[in-house]
C-alpha positions in Angstrom: -17.4 47.0 17.6 -16.1 49.7 15.4 -18.0 50.3 12.1 -16.3 51.7 9.1 -17.6 52.6 5.8 -15.8 52.4 2.5 -16.8 54.0 -0.7 -16.0 52.2 -4.0 -16.3 53.3 -7.5 -18.9 51.9 -9.9 -16.2 50.0 -11.9 -14.9 48.4 -8.6 -18.5 47.5 -7.7 -19.1 45.9 -11.1 -15.8 43.9 -10.8 -16.8 42.8 -7.3 -20.2 41.8 -8.6 -18.6 39.6 -11.3 -16.5 37.9 -8.7 -19.4 37.2 -6.4 -21.4 35.7 -9.3 -18.6 33.2 -9.9 -18.7 31.9 -6.3 -21.4 29.2 -6.9 -19.5 27.9 -9.9 -16.3 27.7 -7.9 -18.0 25.9 -5.0 -19.3 23.3 -7.5 -15.8 22.9 -8.9 -14.3 22.5 -5.4 -16.9 19.8 -4.6 -16.1 17.9 -7.8 -12.3 18.0 -7.0 -12.9 16.9 -3.4 -14.9 13.9 -4.7 -12.0 13.0 -7.1 -9.5 13.3 -4.2 -11.6 11.0 -2.0 -11.8 8.5 -4.8 -8.1 8.5 -5.4 -7.2 8.3 -1.7 -9.4 5.3 -1.2 -7.1 3.3 -3.6 -10.0 2.3 -5.7 -9.4 1.5 -9.3 -11.0 -0.8 -11.9 -9.4 -3.8 -10.3 -10.8 -3.1 -6.8 -14.2 -1.6 -7.6 -17.0 -1.8 -10.1 -15.6 1.1 -12.1 -14.7 0.3 -15.7 -11.1 1.2 -16.7 -12.4 3.8 -19.2 -14.1 5.7 -16.3 -11.4 5.4 -13.8 -10.2 8.8 -12.5 -6.5 9.3 -12.6 -5.8 6.2 -14.7 -2.4 6.0 -16.2 -2.3 6.3 -20.0 1.3 5.2 -20.2 2.2 2.5 -22.7 4.7 -0.3 -22.1 8.3 0.8 -22.3 9.3 -2.7 -23.6 10.4 -3.0 -27.2 8.3 -5.3 -29.4 10.0 -8.6 -30.5 9.1 -11.2 -33.0 9.0 -13.9 -30.3 5.7 -15.3 -29.2 4.9 -15.2 -25.5 5.6 -18.3 -23.4 8.3 -20.9 -23.8 10.4 -20.5 -26.9 11.3 -23.4 -29.2 14.4 -25.3 -28.1 14.2 -24.1 -24.5 14.2 -27.0 -22.1 11.4 -26.4 -19.6 11.5 -27.4 -15.9 8.7 -28.5 -13.5 8.4 -29.3 -9.8 9.5 -32.8 -8.9 
C-alpha cells in the first residue's frame, strides 16, 4: 500500500469541515426520502390504508376537469329510466 500526503490550505480545510458537518443532516434527509419511496411503491393510499387523505404522501391535488352544470346528479326530469327485467 502506497501512502501519500496532501497539503491543503486553511480555507480548503474549513470548506471541507463545513461539508463534513452537513453529512448527518443529509443522511437523515435520505432516510426520510427512502421511507416516502417505500410508501409510494407499496401502493398505499387513504383508500387502502389507515392514512387519512390529508396525510397521504404524493396525493394528487388536481381538481376535476369537468365543467359545472346546473343539472342535479342522477336521472334528469323527462328521461325514461330502464331496469333489469
